[in-house]
N, C-alpha and C positions, 0 to 999 in steps of 0.2 A: 443589126450591126454584127460584124464577125467577131467571134471570141476565139482568140488563140492563146493557149495557156500550157504550162508545163506542170502536170500533176505530180510528177516525181520530185522535182526540185522545189516547187512551191506548196506541195501538199494539196489536199482537197477535203471537203466535208462530205460525209456519206449520208444521204437523205432518201431513205427508201420511200417515204410517203410522196416526195416530189417526183421520184422516178415512176411510181405507180400512177400518179395523177397524169403526169406528162405522157406516159405510154398509153394510158386509156384514152386520153383526149386525141392523141395521134391516130390511134386505130379507129376511133369513133368517127373521124372525118370521112373515112372511106370504108365503113363497117362492112358493107355488102361486098366490096371488092376483096377485102381481106378474107372473108368467109368463103367466097367463091373460089379464089385462088388457092386457098388452103385445101379445099375439097379437091380441086384439080391436081395439086401437087400430091395429095394422098393417093389419088388414082394412078398418077404417072409412076410414083414410087412402087406401088403394088405391081403394076404391069412390068416394070423393069426388073423386079425381084423374081418374076416368073419366067423371064426370058433367059435361056442358057447363055452364059457369057456375061450378060449385063447383070445378072443376079449377084455376081461376085463383087461388083463395084457399086451396086444399088445403094448401099449405105453411104458411100462417098457422095452420092447425089444430094443427100440430105444436107451436107455442108454447103454445097453449091446453092441450094435453095435457100439456106439460111442467109447466105450472102445476098441473095435476091431480095429477101425481106428487108435487109438493112439498106440496100440501094434504093428500093422503093420508098422507104421511110425517109431517107435523106432528101430524095426528090420531092416527097410530099411536103416537107418543111419549106421547100422553095416553090411549091405549086407547079412543078414540072414533071410530076409523076405520070407513068403510063403502065398499064398492065404488064407489058413486055419486060418491065424492070425486074419482075420476079424471076426471070430466067437469066438476068445479067450476071448472076454469080458464076455462070459457066465461062464468062470472059476471063475469070481469074482461076481457071481450072488448074493450072500448073502450080501456082503458089499454094492453093488450098490443098491440092493433092500432096504436095511435099509436107505440108503441115500434118496431114493425116498419117503419112508414112512415119514421120518423126515421132508422133504420138505413139504409134504402134511399136516403134523400136524402143521407146522408153520402157514399155512393159515387157518386152521379150526377155531381157536378162532376169527380171523378177519372176516371170512365169516359169522359165527354165529352172531356176533355183527352187522355187516353190514345188514344182512338179517333181523334181528329183528327190525332194525331201519326203513328199507324201507318197508317191508311187515308185517302188523299186524298179529299176530298168528291166531286170530279168523277168519279173512277174508281168509287167506291162507288155514286154515284147512277146512273151509267150501268149498273152491275151490277144494281142494284135494279130499274131500269126495264125491263131485259131479262128480268125474272123469275128472276134468278140462274141463267140458263142460257146466256148468251152466252159461248162458249168463248174467244173472243179477249179479251174483257174479263176473264175469269177468269185467263187467262194473264198479262195485263197487271197485274192486281191481285196475282197471285202473285209476279211479278218485283219489284214495288214493295216488297212485304212482305220479300222476301229481301234487297233493298238496304238496308232499314231494320232488319235483324235485330238489330244491337247496341241500337238504340233500343227495339225490341220486348222484348228480354231485360231491359234496364234498367227499362222500364215495368212488365213483369210482376213483377220483383223488388220494386219499390216498392209495387205493388198488393198483393203477397203480405204484405209487412211491415205495410202499413196494415191489411189484413184481419185479420192475426193480433193486432195491437194492439187493434183494435175488439172482436174476438171475446173475447179474454181480459179486457179491461177491463170488459166488461158481463156477466161471469160470473154475478153475483148479481141482475141486474135482475128476472128472473121471480119468484124467491122473495121479493124485497123488495116486489113488487107484490101477490102473492097472500097472503103471510104477514105482512108488516109493513104492508100496506095503504097503500103509498106511491103517489103519482102517478107516471106513467111517467118524467117528466123528473127528479124528485127521486130515483127509483130508479136511473136511469142515472148521475146525478152521484155518488150515494152509492157505487155499485158501482165506478165509475171511480176515485174518490179512494181508496177502501179497498184495492182490488186494486193500485193504483199503488204503495202502500207496500211491497208484496212482489211486484212484477210478475215478476221473473225466477224467483222461486220457483213462481209460477203457470205460467210458461212451461214450466219443466222438468216440472211436474206434468202439464200438457196433453200434452206429448211422451210421457210415460210412459203416460198413459191412451190416447193415440192408437195407440201401438205395441201395447198390450195388446188394444185393440178390434180392430185389424187382424189380429193373429195369431189371436185367438179366432174372428173371423168367417171367416177363411180355413180354419182347421182344421175348423170345424164346418159349412162350406159355407153360412154365413149363419144357421143355426138357433141358433147361440150368442147371437145378438143378443137373443133372447127373455130371456136371463139377463143379458147384459152391459149392456143398456140400463137395466134397473132398478138394477143395481149401480152404474153410472155416476151415475144420478140420486141414489142413496143416498149416494155419496161427496160429490157436490156439496151435497146437503142437509146432511150432517154438517159439511162445511166452513163452510157458511153458519151453521149452528146454533152451532158452536163459536166462530166469529169474531164474530158479531153478538150472540149470546145470545138468550134467549127474550124475546118481547114487545118486540123492537127496534122503534123508530118514529122518525119524523122529528124529534120533539122531543128524543129521546134523542141523536140525531145532532148536533143543534145545540148 
C-alpha cells in the first residue's frame, strides 16, 4: 500500500534501529549485486580521476552514483531492479550538478573570509609568485600563521560546525531529486526543513555511522567498504522511505 505523508507538517518519529534493520534487509536481498557494483563504481571513479579533464569532475560522479544506489533500492522494493539502475543517477545530471555547485558556493564566502584572516594577501602573493619555493617567504608565512593560531583554531572550528550543519541538513537531497523528482533547490529546502525538525537525532546518527565506517574500514584494511557503503546507502534510503513515504512529491510537501 502506498504511503504518502508530509513529515514537515505532521512531524515524524526518528528510529535509527528501524532504519538500520530495513537498510540491512534491503541490501541483503541482493548482497552480491551491491558488492559487485560498488567494486565496479570504485574502479570507474579511480579511472575517471586519472583521465585529464574528467579528473576535475570525478568527484561529482560520486553524487550521480549515489543517485543510482537510491534508484536501484527503490526498484528493489518493487522487484523491478536491474543492475543498470546504478548508472541511472546520470539521468539527473543537471539537477545534481546544480546542487553540487550551490553547495560549493555556500562555502566560497566562508573560505574567502577565513583565508584572508589567516593568510595575509601580501605574504601569500609573494609566496605564490615565487612558485611556492621561497624559503624565506615560507618561514615568514609560517611565523604569521603561528602568531594567528588562536584565530586559525576558531576559524577551523566554525568551518567544521558549518560543514557539519550543511552535510546533515542536505541528507535527503539526492533521493528527493532521483526518487521524488524534485528540482535541486526544492529538494535542498525540503531536506533542510525536514532534517531540521530532528537535527540532533541525525547528528547522533551520523556520529554512530561514522564510527562504524571507520572501525570497519580499519579492521578490513579498506575492503570492508565494499559492504559498508551499500549498507550505509541502504540505511539512508530506509530513513528517507520511512520519513517521507512512497511517492512523496512537492505537492505533498506543500
